[in-house]
C-alpha positions as CSV (number, residue, x, y, z in Angstrom):
1,M,-28.8,7.0,9.5
2,E,-25.4,5.4,10.1
3,K,-22.9,8.1,9.3
4,I,-19.2,7.9,10.0
5,T,-16.6,10.7,9.9
6,V,-13.7,10.0,7.6
7,P,-10.7,12.3,7.7
8,F,-9.0,12.8,4.3
9,I,-5.9,14.5,3.0
10,T,-6.4,15.9,-0.5
11,G,-2.7,15.6,-1.1
12,D,-0.2,17.5,-3.3
13,G,0.2,17.7,-7.0
14,V,-2.5,15.5,-8.7
15,G,-4.1,15.0,-5.3
16,A,-6.2,18.0,-5.9
17,E,-7.8,16.1,-8.8
18,V,-7.9,12.4,-7.7
19,T,-9.2,13.0,-4.2
20,P,-12.3,14.9,-5.2
21,S,-12.9,12.2,-7.9
22,M,-12.7,9.5,-5.3
23,R,-15.2,11.4,-3.0
24,A,-17.7,11.8,-5.8
25,V,-17.5,8.1,-6.7
26,V,-17.8,6.9,-3.1
27,D,-20.8,9.3,-2.4
28,A,-22.6,8.0,-5.5
29,A,-22.0,4.4,-4.5
30,L,-23.3,5.0,-1.0
31,K,-26.3,6.8,-2.3
32,K,-27.2,4.0,-4.8
33,A,-26.5,1.1,-2.4
34,C,-27.6,2.5,1.0
35,G,-29.9,5.4,0.3
36,D,-30.4,7.3,3.6
37,K,-29.2,4.4,5.7
38,R,-25.4,5.0,5.5
39,G,-23.2,7.9,4.7
40,I,-19.8,9.4,5.1
41,E,-19.1,12.9,6.6
42,W,-15.8,13.9,5.0
43,K,-13.4,15.8,7.2
44,E,-10.5,17.5,5.5
45,V,-7.2,17.5,7.3
46,L,-3.9,18.9,6.1
47,A,-0.5,17.4,5.4
48,G,2.3,18.0,2.8
49,E,3.1,21.2,0.9
50,R,-0.3,22.8,1.4
51,A,-0.1,22.1,5.1
52,F,3.3,23.7,5.3
53,N,2.2,26.7,3.3
54,E,-0.9,27.3,5.5
55,T,0.4,26.2,8.9
56,G,4.2,26.1,8.8
57,S,4.0,22.3,9.6
58,W,4.3,19.5,7.1
59,L,2.2,17.2,9.3
60,P,0.1,19.3,11.8
61,D,-0.8,17.8,15.2
62,E,-4.5,18.3,14.3
63,T,-4.1,15.9,11.4
64,M,-2.6,13.2,13.5
65,E,-5.3,13.7,16.2
66,A,-8.0,13.3,13.6
67,F,-6.6,10.0,12.4
68,R,-6.2,8.8,16.0
69,T,-9.8,9.8,16.9
70,Y,-11.7,8.6,13.8
71,K,-9.4,5.6,13.1
72,V,-10.2,5.2,9.4
73,G,-9.0,7.8,6.9
74,I,-7.8,8.2,3.3
75,K,-5.2,10.3,1.6
76,G,-3.9,11.5,-1.7
77,P,-0.2,11.6,-2.7
78,L,2.1,13.7,-0.6
79,M,5.3,15.5,-1.5
80,T,8.3,14.5,0.6
81,P,10.0,17.7,2.0
82,I,13.5,18.3,0.6
83,G,16.3,18.6,3.1
84,G,16.1,18.1,6.8
85,G,13.2,17.2,9.0
86,I,10.7,14.5,8.1
87,R,12.2,12.0,5.7
88,S,8.8,10.9,4.4
89,L,5.4,12.0,5.4
90,N,4.0,8.6,4.4
91,V,6.5,6.9,6.7
92,A,5.9,9.4,9.5
93,L,2.1,8.7,9.4
94,R,2.7,4.9,9.4
95,Q,5.2,5.1,12.3
96,A,3.1,7.5,14.4
97,L,0.0,5.3,14.3
98,D,2.0,2.1,14.2
99,L,0.4,1.0,11.0
100,Y,2.4,-2.1,10.8
101,V,0.8,-3.6,7.7
102,C,1.1,-2.1,4.2
103,L,-1.8,-3.9,2.5
104,R,-1.5,-4.1,-1.3
105,P,-4.1,-6.2,-3.1
106,V,-3.3,-6.8,-6.8
107,R,-5.7,-8.1,-9.3
108,W,-6.5,-7.7,-13.0
109,Y,-9.6,-6.0,-14.4
110,K,-11.1,-7.0,-17.7
111,G,-10.3,-4.5,-20.4
112,I,-7.0,-3.4,-19.0
113,V,-4.1,-4.1,-21.3
114,S,-1.2,-5.8,-19.5
115,P,2.4,-6.5,-20.6
116,V,2.1,-10.1,-19.5
117,K,0.3,-12.9,-21.5
118,E,-2.2,-14.0,-18.8
119,P,-2.8,-11.2,-16.3
120,R,-5.9,-12.9,-15.0
121,K,-3.7,-15.3,-13.1
122,V,-2.4,-12.4,-11.0
123,N,-4.5,-12.2,-7.9
124,M,-2.5,-11.6,-4.7
125,C,-2.6,-9.6,-1.5
126,I,0.7,-8.4,-0.2
127,F,1.3,-7.9,3.5
128,R,4.3,-5.7,3.6
129,E,5.9,-5.0,7.0
130,N,5.7,-1.2,7.5
131,T,7.7,-0.2,10.5
132,E,11.0,-2.1,10.5
133,D,13.7,-3.1,8.0
134,I,15.9,-0.4,6.4
135,Y,12.8,1.9,6.1
136,A,13.2,2.5,9.9
137,G,15.4,5.4,8.8
138,I,18.4,4.5,10.9
139,E,21.3,5.6,8.8
140,W,24.3,7.9,8.7
141,E,25.8,9.7,5.8
142,A,29.4,9.1,4.6
143,G,31.9,11.6,5.9
144,T,30.0,12.6,9.0
145,P,31.2,12.2,12.6
146,E,28.3,9.9,13.2
147,A,29.3,7.5,10.3
148,D,32.8,7.5,11.6
149,K,31.7,6.8,15.1
150,F,29.5,3.9,13.9
151,Y,32.3,2.4,11.9
152,R,34.6,2.7,14.8
153,F,32.1,0.8,17.0
154,L,31.8,-1.9,14.4
155,H,35.5,-2.3,13.9
156,D,36.8,-1.8,17.4
157,E,34.0,-3.2,19.5
158,M,32.4,-5.8,17.2
159,G,35.5,-6.9,15.3
160,V,33.9,-6.2,11.9
161,T,36.5,-6.1,9.1
162,K,34.4,-6.5,6.0
163,V,33.7,-2.8,5.3
164,R,35.7,-2.4,2.1
165,F,35.8,1.5,1.9
166,P,35.2,2.7,5.5
167,D,36.2,6.3,4.9
168,T,33.6,6.8,2.1
169,S,30.8,4.5,3.3
170,S,27.4,5.5,4.5
171,F,25.8,3.1,7.0
172,G,22.3,1.9,7.6
173,V,20.8,-0.4,10.2
174,K,18.2,-3.1,9.4
175,P,16.1,-3.9,12.5
176,V,13.9,-7.0,12.2
177,S,12.1,-8.2,15.3
178,R,10.3,-11.3,16.4
179,E,7.3,-9.2,17.5
180,G,7.2,-7.3,14.2
181,T,7.3,-10.5,12.2
182,E,4.7,-12.3,14.3
183,R,2.1,-9.6,14.1
184,L,2.5,-9.3,10.3
185,V,2.3,-13.0,9.7
186,R,-0.6,-13.4,12.1
187,A,-2.5,-10.7,10.2
188,A,-1.7,-12.4,6.8
189,C,-2.8,-15.8,8.1
190,K,-6.1,-14.5,9.5
191,Y,-6.7,-12.6,6.2
192,A,-6.1,-15.8,4.2
193,L,-8.5,-17.8,6.4
194,E,-11.2,-15.1,6.4
195,H,-11.1,-14.8,2.6
196,D,-10.8,-18.6,1.9
197,L,-7.4,-18.2,0.3
198,P,-5.2,-21.3,0.2
199,S,-1.7,-20.1,1.2
200,V,0.6,-17.5,2.9
201,T,4.0,-17.2,1.3
202,L,6.9,-15.8,3.4
203,V,9.2,-13.9,1.0
204,H,12.7,-13.2,2.3
205,K,16.4,-13.2,1.6
206,G,17.3,-15.4,4.5
207,N,19.9,-17.2,2.4
208,I,22.1,-14.1,2.7
209,M,20.8,-12.1,5.6
210,K,20.5,-15.0,8.0
211,F,19.5,-13.3,11.2
212,T,17.3,-10.5,9.9
213,E,15.4,-12.0,6.9
214,G,16.3,-15.5,8.0
215,G,14.8,-14.6,11.4
216,F,11.6,-13.4,9.6
217,K,11.3,-16.8,7.9
218,K,12.0,-18.7,11.2
219,W,9.6,-16.6,13.4
220,G,6.9,-16.6,10.7
221,Y,6.9,-20.4,10.5
222,E,6.9,-20.7,14.3
223,L,4.0,-18.3,14.7
224,A,2.0,-20.2,12.1
225,K,2.6,-23.5,13.7
226,R,1.8,-22.2,17.2
227,E,-1.3,-20.2,16.4
228,F,-2.7,-21.8,13.3
229,G,-1.7,-25.4,13.9
230,K,-5.3,-26.7,13.6
231,E,-5.9,-24.9,10.3
232,L,-2.6,-26.2,8.9
233,A,-3.4,-29.7,10.0
234,E,-6.9,-29.6,8.4
235,G,-5.4,-28.3,5.1
236,R,-7.4,-25.0,5.4
237,L,-4.1,-23.0,5.3
238,T,-0.7,-23.6,3.8
239,V,2.4,-21.6,4.9
240,K,5.4,-21.7,2.6
241,D,8.4,-19.5,1.8
242,C,10.4,-18.3,-1.2
243,I,13.6,-16.4,-1.7
244,A,12.8,-12.9,-2.9
245,D,14.6,-13.0,-6.2
246,A,13.1,-16.4,-7.0
247,F,9.7,-15.1,-6.0
248,L,10.0,-12.1,-8.4
249,Q,10.7,-14.6,-11.2
250,N,7.9,-16.8,-10.2
251,T,5.4,-14.0,-10.3
252,L,5.9,-13.9,-14.0
253,L,6.1,-17.7,-14.5
254,I,3.5,-19.1,-12.0
255,P,1.6,-16.3,-10.4
256,E,-1.4,-18.6,-9.8
257,E,0.7,-20.4,-7.1
258,Y,0.5,-17.4,-4.7
259,S,-2.4,-15.7,-3.0
260,V,-1.3,-14.0,0.3
261,V,2.3,-12.8,0.6
262,A,3.9,-11.7,3.8
263,T,7.3,-10.0,3.5
264,L,9.6,-7.4,4.8
265,N,9.5,-3.7,4.0
266,L,12.0,-3.3,1.1
267,N,11.0,-6.6,-0.5
268,G,7.4,-5.6,-0.3
269,D,8.1,-2.3,-2.0
270,Y,9.6,-4.0,-5.0
271,I,7.1,-6.9,-5.1
272,S,3.9,-4.7,-4.9
273,D,5.1,-2.4,-7.7
274,Q,6.1,-5.2,-10.0
275,L,2.8,-6.9,-9.5
276,A,1.0,-3.7,-10.2
277,A,2.8,-3.3,-13.5
278,M,1.7,-6.9,-14.4
279,V,-2.0,-5.9,-14.2
280,G,-1.8,-2.5,-15.8
281,G,0.4,-0.2,-13.7
282,I,0.5,1.8,-10.5
283,G,-2.4,3.9,-11.6
284,I,-4.8,1.1,-10.7
285,A,-3.0,-0.1,-7.6
286,P,-4.7,0.5,-4.3
287,G,-3.2,0.4,-0.9
288,A,-3.7,0.7,2.8
289,N,-1.7,1.0,6.0
290,V,-3.4,-0.9,8.9
291,N,-2.9,-1.7,12.6
292,Y,-5.2,-4.7,13.1
293,K,-4.9,-4.4,16.9
294,T,-6.0,-0.8,17.3
295,G,-8.2,-0.6,14.3
296,H,-6.4,2.4,12.8
297,A,-6.2,2.4,9.0
298,I,-5.2,4.9,6.4
299,F,-6.0,4.1,2.8
300,E,-4.0,5.9,0.1
301,A,-3.2,6.5,-3.5
302,T,-0.1,4.5,-4.1
303,H,1.4,6.7,-6.8
304,G,3.3,10.0,-6.4
305,T,2.3,13.7,-6.8
306,A,3.1,13.7,-10.5
307,P,3.7,17.5,-10.7
308,D,4.4,17.3,-14.4
309,I,0.7,16.6,-15.1
310,A,-0.9,18.2,-12.1
311,G,-3.7,20.6,-13.0
312,K,-4.1,19.2,-16.6
313,D,-7.2,17.1,-15.9
314,I,-5.5,13.9,-17.3
315,V,-4.5,12.0,-14.2
316,N,-5.9,8.5,-13.6
317,P,-7.9,8.5,-10.3
318,C,-8.3,4.8,-10.1
319,S,-5.6,4.1,-7.4
320,I,-7.3,6.2,-4.8
321,I,-10.8,5.1,-5.9
322,L,-9.8,1.5,-5.5
323,S,-8.2,2.3,-2.1
324,A,-11.6,3.7,-1.2
325,V,-13.1,0.4,-2.2
326,M,-10.7,-1.2,0.3
327,M,-11.9,1.3,2.9
328,L,-15.5,0.5,2.3
329,E,-14.8,-3.3,2.6
330,H,-12.8,-2.6,5.8
331,L,-15.9,-0.9,7.2
332,G,-18.1,-3.9,6.1
333,W,-19.9,-1.9,3.5
334,N,-19.4,-4.4,0.7
335,E,-22.3,-3.4,-1.5
336,P,-21.2,0.1,-2.4
337,A,-17.6,-1.3,-2.8
338,A,-18.8,-3.8,-5.4
339,L,-20.8,-1.1,-7.3
340,I,-17.6,0.9,-7.7
341,E,-15.5,-2.1,-8.9
342,R,-18.3,-3.1,-11.3
343,A,-18.6,0.4,-12.8
344,L,-14.8,0.6,-13.3
345,E,-14.6,-2.8,-15.0
346,Q,-17.5,-1.9,-17.3
347,S,-15.7,1.2,-18.3
348,F,-12.4,-0.6,-19.0
349,T,-14.2,-3.4,-20.9
350,E,-15.7,-0.6,-23.2
351,A,-12.1,0.8,-23.6
352,R,-13.0,4.0,-21.9
353,A,-10.4,5.3,-19.5
354,T,-7.9,8.0,-18.8
355,A,-5.1,8.3,-21.3
356,D,-2.5,6.3,-19.4
357,L,-4.7,3.2,-19.8
358,A,-6.8,4.0,-22.9
359,R,-3.7,4.4,-25.1
360,F,-3.0,0.7,-24.9
361,M,-6.6,-0.5,-25.4
362,P,-7.8,-1.4,-28.9
363,G,-10.1,1.4,-29.9
364,G,-9.4,3.1,-26.6
365,V,-11.1,6.4,-25.8
366,S,-9.1,8.7,-23.7
367,L,-11.1,10.6,-21.1
368,S,-10.1,13.5,-18.9
369,T,-10.1,12.9,-15.1
370,S,-13.3,14.8,-14.7
371,A,-15.1,13.1,-17.6
372,F,-14.0,9.7,-16.4
373,T,-15.3,10.5,-12.9
374,E,-18.6,11.6,-14.3
375,E,-19.0,8.4,-16.4
376,I,-18.2,6.2,-13.4
377,V,-20.7,8.1,-11.2
378,E,-23.3,7.7,-14.0
379,R,-22.7,4.0,-14.3
380,I,-23.1,3.6,-10.6
381,L,-26.3,5.6,-10.3
382,G,-27.6,4.2,-13.7
């Protein structure tokens, strides 16, 4: 039997409900599709509030070692600690393993009610740079000696005079590198070719930030021409670009014009969540953080811990379930992945879903998290 070990973080808040749901659905799909030939040995590791309460650490070394060792893992939502220390556990995981691509596929499923007229036209995969841009966390708070020192450097050494209110300004640094750009765009181009998708769009604000976002555009085009010249010449791949604000407009007007999108960290945050809203919301938006060079990948629920509904058995588990579909596809286990997607779409088509989705469906039937999970498992095994 081919069996792999997958470390998982249950997560905080609603993680205690969505992660067991995901495991049950994945196990059912593997049983149906593979029988005794393939399986997953789930290995729980800790992070977040539960980890802090049990070990005194928000992100224990054992957790990081498990992800390094087994390479592929999955996680529920994590609470960001308040105050000092780690700014974001999610960012810490991405940076520690150099998971430079935040991969966010967005598509519409039949039966899901969308706020847009033709959600079926939305079918994109976002390659969001994960380690640079303002999410690098290089910033200083207004009124601190560090902020004053940074401003003095800008003013006295660099001749910067455009800070309007220096005494009350906080400062952040936005690093964007050629290497970071190239590895992201390379991964996006390879993905487009492997999945027979027609184009990669570089989304940026290079019209204003000429050396950072403008550099991203320039280096992206240069990489494409240098490494994918043959595919470009043959028409198998098109690389184009779009200003970020125009792109957000275009996603509503002409979403069918885009397939693979490569963009910087902050742009990608906005874009992926807007696109998710266009196909039904963050509750059905999967995501992954990937290093295509080392093979490390952590798949995740893209929503937060939702403490207001935690423990009420009403949360939608589809984000982490669909992230598990991505994980199975990443492993090359496409048959169980397809079984899960088919079962979910059957349920949506019959207007049976958790309350956040069912309330918009004509004749929608609201199911609890546990009941929805049981129905999906039954559909898979059926």
